[in-house]
C-alpha positions in Angstrom: 13.1 -9.7 48.4 11.2 -11.7 50.9 9.2 -14.4 49.2 5.5 -14.9 49.9 3.8 -18.2 50.5 0.1 -19.2 50.8 -0.9 -22.3 52.7 -4.4 -23.6 52.5 -5.8 -25.9 55.2 -3.6 -24.0 57.6 -5.7 -24.7 60.6 -5.3 -28.4 60.2 -2.7 -30.7 61.8 -0.3 -30.7 58.9 -1.0 -27.1 57.8 0.0 -25.6 61.1 3.5 -27.2 60.9 4.0 -26.1 57.3 3.1 -22.6 58.4 5.6 -22.6 61.2 8.3 -24.1 58.9 7.7 -21.3 56.4 8.0 -18.6 59.1 11.2 -20.2 60.4 12.6 -19.9 57.0 11.8 -16.2 56.7 8.9 -16.3 54.3 6.0 -13.9 54.4 3.6 -16.5 55.4 -0.2 -16.4 54.6 -2.4 -18.9 56.3 -5.7 -19.5 54.4 -8.5 -20.2 56.9 -12.3 -20.1 57.2 -14.1 -17.9 59.6 -14.8 -21.1 61.7 -11.2 -22.3 61.6 -9.7 -23.1 65.1 -6.5 -21.0 65.3 -5.3 -22.6 68.5 -2.0 -23.7 66.9 -1.6 -20.6 64.7 -0.5 -18.2 67.3 2.8 -16.8 65.9 2.3 -13.1 65.5 4.2 -13.2 62.2 1.4 -15.2 60.5 -0.8 -13.3 58.0 -4.3 -14.6 57.7 -6.6 -14.7 54.7 -10.1 -16.1 54.7 -10.9 -18.1 51.6 -14.4 -19.5 50.9 -14.1 -22.4 48.5 -17.8 -22.9 48.5 -18.3 -19.6 46.7 -16.4 -19.3 43.5 -17.2 -15.6 43.0 -16.2 -14.7 46.6 -13.0 -16.7 46.3 -12.0 -14.9 43.1 -12.8 -11.5 44.6 -10.7 -12.2 47.7 -7.7 -13.4 45.8 -7.9 -10.6 43.2 -8.1 -8.0 46.0 -5.1 -9.6 47.8 -3.0 -9.7 44.6 -3.8 -6.1 43.9 -2.8 -5.0 47.4 0.1 -7.3 48.2 1.2 -8.9 44.9 1.0 -12.6 44.0 2.4 -15.4 46.1 5.6 -17.0 45.0 4.6 -20.3 46.4 1.2 -22.0 47.1 0.8 -25.1 49.1 -2.6 -26.6 48.7 -3.0 -28.6 51.9 -6.8 -28.4 52.1 -8.4 -31.8 52.0 -10.9 -34.2 53.6 -9.9 -37.7 54.8 -13.4 -38.7 55.8 -16.8 -37.9 54.5 -20.4 -39.1 54.5 -20.5 -39.5 50.8 -18.4 -39.3 47.7 -19.6 -35.9 46.7 -17.9 -34.4 49.7 -14.6 -36.0 48.7 -15.1 -34.8 45.2 -15.8 -31.2 46.2 -13.1 -30.8 48.8 -10.2 -32.9 47.4 -10.8 -32.2 43.7 -13.1 -29.3 43.0 -11.6 -26.9 45.6 -8.2 -27.4 44.2 -9.4 -27.0 40.6 -11.1 -23.8 41.6 -8.0 -22.4 43.2 -5.8 -23.3 40.2 -8.3 -21.9 37.6 -8.7 -18.7 39.6 -5.0 -18.1 40.0 -4.6 -18.5 36.3 -7.5 -16.3 35.5 -6.3 -13.4 37.6 -2.7 -13.9 36.4 -1.4 -14.9 39.8 0.2 -18.2 39.0 2.9 -18.9 41.6 6.4 -20.1 40.9 5.4 -23.4 42.4 2.0 -24.9 43.3 2.4 -27.9 45.6 -0.5 -30.3 46.1 -0.6 -32.4 49.2 -2.0 -35.7 47.9 -1.8 -39.2 49.4 -0.2 -42.6 49.0 -3.9 -43.9 48.8 -3.9 -42.8 45.1 -1.9 -45.9 44.4 -4.5 -48.4 45.5 -3.5 -52.0 46.7 0.2 -52.9 46.3 2.1 -56.1 46.1 0.9 -58.1 49.1 2.9 -61.2 48.3 6.4 -60.0 48.0 5.8 -56.6 49.6 7.6 -54.7 46.7 7.5 -51.0 47.5 5.4 -48.7 45.3 7.5 -47.2 42.5 7.0 -43.8 40.9 6.6 -45.5 37.6 3.5 -47.4 38.7 0.2 -46.0 37.4 -2.2 -45.1 40.2 -5.2 -47.4 40.7 -7.1 -46.0 43.7 -9.7 -48.4 45.2 -11.2 -45.9 47.6 -13.4 -42.8 47.1 -10.8 -40.8 49.0 -7.9 -42.0 46.8 -9.9 -41.5 43.7 -10.7 -37.8 44.6 -7.0 -37.2 45.2 -6.0 -38.9 41.9 -8.5 -36.8 40.1 -6.8 -33.7 41.5 -3.4 -34.9 40.5 -4.6 -35.6 36.9 -6.1 -32.1 36.6 -2.7 -30.6 37.5 -1.0 -32.7 34.9 -3.4 -31.4 32.3 -2.4 -27.8 32.9 0.2 -26.9 30.3 3.1 -24.9 31.7 1.6 -24.9 35.2 4.4 -25.2 37.8 3.2 -28.0 40.1 4.7 -30.5 42.4 2.7 -33.3 44.0 3.4 -35.0 47.4 2.0 -38.5 48.0 2.3 -38.7 51.7 2.2 -41.8 53.8 0.9 -41.9 57.4 1.7 -38.5 59.0 2.0 -38.4 62.8 3.2 -35.9 65.4 2.0 -33.4 67.9 -1.7 -32.3 67.6 -2.6 -35.4 65.5 -5.5 -37.5 66.7 -5.7 -40.8 64.8 -2.3 -42.1 65.8 -2.8 -40.5 69.2 -5.8 -42.8 69.8 -3.6 -45.8 69.0 -1.0 -44.6 71.4 -3.7 -44.0 74.1 -4.9 -47.5 73.6 -1.4 -48.9 74.1 -1.0 -46.9 77.2 -4.1 -48.7 78.4 -2.2 -52.0 77.6 -4.3 -52.9 74.5 -3.2 -52.7 70.8 -5.8 -53.3 68.1 -4.8 -54.4 64.6 -6.6 -55.5 61.5 -6.2 -59.0 59.9 -3.8 -61.8 60.6 -1.6 -61.4 57.5 1.5 -59.3 57.8 1.1 -55.6 57.2 3.9 -53.3 56.4 3.4 -49.7 57.5 5.2 -46.5 56.6 5.3 -43.2 58.4 6.5 -39.6 58.1 6.9 -37.3 61.1 5.1 -34.0 60.5 8.2 -31.8 60.9 10.0 -33.9 58.3 7.0 -33.4 56.0 7.0 -29.7 56.5 10.7 -29.6 55.7 10.2 -31.6 52.6 7.6 -29.1 51.4 10.1 -26.3 51.7 12.9 -28.2 50.0 10.6 -29.0 47.0 9.4 -25.5 46.7 12.8 -24.0 46.8 14.0 -26.5 44.2 11.4 -25.2 41.7 8.5 -26.6 39.8 9.3 -30.3 39.4 6.1 -31.4 37.5 6.2 -34.8 39.2 4.7 -36.8 42.0 6.8 -37.9 45.0 6.3 -40.4 47.8 7.1 -38.8 51.1 8.0 -41.2 53.8 10.6 -42.3 56.2 12.8 -44.7 54.3 11.8 -47.7 56.3 8.8 -49.9 56.9 7.4 -51.2 60.2 5.1 -54.0 61.3 2.3 -53.3 63.7 4.3 -55.2 66.3 7.3 -52.9 65.8 5.1 -49.8 66.1 3.5 -51.2 69.3 6.9 -52.0 70.8 8.2 -48.4 70.1 5.1 -46.8 71.6 5.0 -49.1 74.5 8.6 -48.5 75.4 8.1 -44.8 75.3 5.1 -45.1 77.5 6.9 -47.5 79.9 4.4 -50.3 79.2 6.3 -53.6 79.4 3.1 -55.6 78.8 0.6 -54.8 76.1 -2.1 -57.2 74.9 -2.3 -57.4 71.1 -5.8 -57.8 69.8 -6.2 -58.9 66.2 -9.6 -58.1 64.6 -10.6 -60.4 61.8 -11.1 -58.7 58.4 -14.8 -59.7 58.3 -15.4 -58.2 61.8 -13.8 -54.9 60.8 -15.9 -54.8 57.7 -19.1 -55.1 59.8 -18.0 -52.4 62.2 -17.1 -50.0 59.4 -20.4 -50.7 57.6 -22.4 -50.0 60.7 -20.4 -46.9 61.5 -20.9 -45.6 58.0 -24.6 -46.1 58.3 -24.8 -44.2 61.6 -22.7 -41.4 60.0 -25.2 -41.0 57.1 -28.1 -41.0 59.5 -26.6 -38.4 61.8 -24.9 -36.4 59.0 -21.6 -36.6 60.8 -18.7 -38.3 58.9 -17.3 -41.3 60.8 -13.6 -42.2 61.0 -14.6 -45.8 60.4 -16.4 -46.4 57.2 -16.3 -48.7 54.2 -13.8 -46.4 52.4 -11.5 -46.6 55.5 -12.0 -50.3 55.6 -10.2 -50.7 52.3 -7.3 -48.7 53.7 -7.2 -50.7 57.0 -7.1 -54.1 55.2 -4.3 -53.0 52.8 -1.2 -55.0 53.7 1.6 -53.1 51.9 2.3 -49.4 52.4 6.0 -49.5 51.5 7.1 -46.9 49.0 10.3 -45.9 47.1 11.5 -42.5 48.1 14.4 -42.4 45.7 13.0 -39.6 43.5 12.6 -37.2 46.5 16.2 -37.8 47.5 17.4 -37.3 43.9 15.3 -34.3 42.9 15.3 -32.1 46.0 17.5 -33.8 48.5 14.9 -35.0 51.0 15.6 -37.8 53.5 13.6 -38.1 56.7 15.6 -36.9 59.7 13.2 -38.5 62.3 13.1 -42.2 62.8 9.8 -43.6 64.1 11.4 -43.9 67.5 12.5 -40.3 67.6 9.2 -39.0 66.2 7.1 -41.0 68.6 9.2 -39.8 71.5 8.7 -36.2 70.6 5.0 -36.6 69.9 4.3 -38.4 73.2 6.2 -35.7 75.1 3.9 -33.2 73.5 0.8 -35.3 74.3 1.9 -35.5 77.9 2.6 -31.8 78.3 -0.8 -31.0 76.6 -2.6 -33.3 79.0 -3.7 -35.7 76.3 -1.8 -38.7 77.7 
């Protein structure tokens, strides 16, 4: 029997790759979208679409109930829907916590609990790490988020843990990059222009996961079964900003790039102003005081031992390989 999978947030950067990985593995793949979702990267004719309105609990229940009656319940659900920037905390609370809670509660109420429900969380739930010895985050460490974004994700994690006999797995992803992604793309574009901006003078250790590796990790964890645990998903290596710059510059054939280090206080001022403008215009800004706390954090190293042990995941792409593939896509798409 062909197993069925539902992927929320399918129209986003990460969601599109999870959808494609599921199709490649032979699943009956359902992409949850909104009416306004851009389906530019969801063009495979094998994709089944379902429109879910998380702002209307009754409509969501009706849609899910009708689907289950006609097609049966999904074996796997990947909840990839989330917000990384917002004009206020209520938006983070609604999208990152309440929407997930609503989906979980509805699936339980209509007796459509999947074999595994995988939540895409974030390394930001951990809060600041060891910025003296740069000890990697361990799975045994209790999350202590210091951002509104991280708090909303931690709240979603905690809700899942409170569900008795609910088959969940949680992914705490580090920086995800690859084709279609825009934040790291802007950094690469800046390096192409021979400038590289970084925050603070103290050493910062960064971690990354290539989007195709992340999609593969999702499938490995689903197929392993409900693990009822949270996992750090990252390449098993850390990089400094200088190392990231060197890798990108080499790929773009830029032998000379000017590194510009912005003092912490200046970045704080820029983020505060950007956040104020965002509130006035009603448009969430990439730079805000929540983002500032993320930018100034010095240690993003994490221990991926549990993922290796429990479902055999090790990143196949090094940063060099992933950047090469991503930049090739950006060039072909006319972005670079």
